[in-house]
C-alpha positions as CSV (number, residue, x, y, z in Angstrom):
1,X,-8.7,-19.0,-6.9
2,X,-11.0,-16.0,-7.4
3,X,-13.1,-15.3,-10.4
4,X,-14.2,-11.9,-11.5
5,X,-17.1,-10.9,-13.8
6,X,-15.9,-9.3,-17.0
7,X,-18.6,-7.0,-18.3
8,X,-16.8,-6.7,-21.7
9,X,-17.2,-10.4,-22.4
10,X,-20.2,-11.1,-20.2
11,X,-18.3,-14.0,-18.5
12,X,-16.1,-14.7,-15.6
13,X,-12.3,-14.5,-15.8
14,X,-9.8,-16.0,-13.5
15,X,-7.2,-14.1,-11.5
16,X,-4.5,-15.0,-14.0
17,X,-6.7,-13.9,-17.0
18,X,-7.5,-10.6,-15.2
19,X,-3.8,-10.1,-14.4
20,X,-2.9,-10.5,-18.1
21,X,-5.8,-8.4,-19.4
22,X,-5.5,-4.9,-20.8
23,X,-5.8,-2.0,-18.3
24,X,-9.3,-1.1,-19.8
25,X,-10.6,-4.5,-19.0
26,X,-9.1,-4.5,-15.5
27,X,-10.8,-1.1,-14.8
28,X,-14.2,-2.3,-16.1
29,X,-13.9,-5.4,-13.9
30,X,-13.1,-3.2,-10.9
31,X,-15.9,-0.7,-11.7
32,X,-18.4,-3.6,-12.0
33,X,-17.3,-5.1,-8.8
34,X,-17.5,-1.8,-7.0
35,X,-21.0,-1.0,-8.4
36,X,-22.2,-4.4,-7.3
37,X,-20.9,-4.2,-3.8
38,X,-20.7,-0.5,-2.7
39,X,-22.6,2.7,-2.9
40,X,-20.8,5.3,-4.9
41,X,-20.3,8.7,-3.3
42,X,-22.0,10.1,-6.4
43,X,-24.9,7.6,-6.4
44,X,-28.2,8.7,-5.1
45,X,-29.8,5.3,-5.8
46,X,-28.4,3.5,-2.7
47,X,-29.9,0.1,-1.9
48,X,-30.0,-2.0,1.2
49,X,-27.8,-4.6,-0.5
50,X,-24.9,-2.2,-1.1
51,X,-22.5,-1.1,1.7
52,X,-21.4,2.5,1.9
53,X,-17.7,3.3,1.6
54,X,-16.6,4.9,4.9
55,X,-13.4,6.9,4.6
56,X,-14.0,8.2,1.1
57,X,-11.0,7.8,-1.2
58,X,-8.9,6.0,1.4
59,X,-11.7,3.6,2.2
60,X,-12.4,2.8,-1.4
61,X,-8.7,2.3,-2.2
62,X,-8.4,-0.1,0.8
63,X,-11.4,-2.1,-0.5
64,X,-9.9,-2.3,-4.0
65,X,-6.5,-3.3,-2.6
66,X,-8.1,-6.0,-0.4
67,X,-9.9,-7.5,-3.4
68,X,-7.5,-6.9,-6.3
69,X,-3.9,-6.8,-5.0
70,X,-1.8,-9.4,-6.6
71,X,-4.0,-9.4,-9.7
72,X,-4.1,-5.7,-10.8
73,X,-0.9,-3.6,-10.4
74,X,-1.0,-1.3,-7.3
75,X,-0.4,1.7,-9.5
76,X,-3.5,0.9,-11.6
77,X,-5.6,0.4,-8.4
78,X,-4.5,3.8,-7.2
79,X,-5.2,5.4,-10.5
80,X,-8.6,3.8,-10.8
81,X,-9.6,4.8,-7.2
82,X,-8.6,8.4,-8.0
83,X,-10.8,8.3,-11.1
84,X,-13.9,7.5,-9.2
85,X,-13.3,10.0,-6.4
């Protein structure tokens, strides 16, 4: 079972808790995960610990799908990816 950091509560949530959470919470969790693991296309403060997203929108969407499919609805993943690109 995966756990995800919820920046709203400051604690980890399980897959089931995230699946049942409001869309706002799901988006905050995805944004936090993205910021912790990848360089944003709009971020000039890249670090050695973050990987760039190759493929722009499609690369980011694939990473979100790989990590959140089955937890966050596909339509919400697509919508969120569009909001950051």
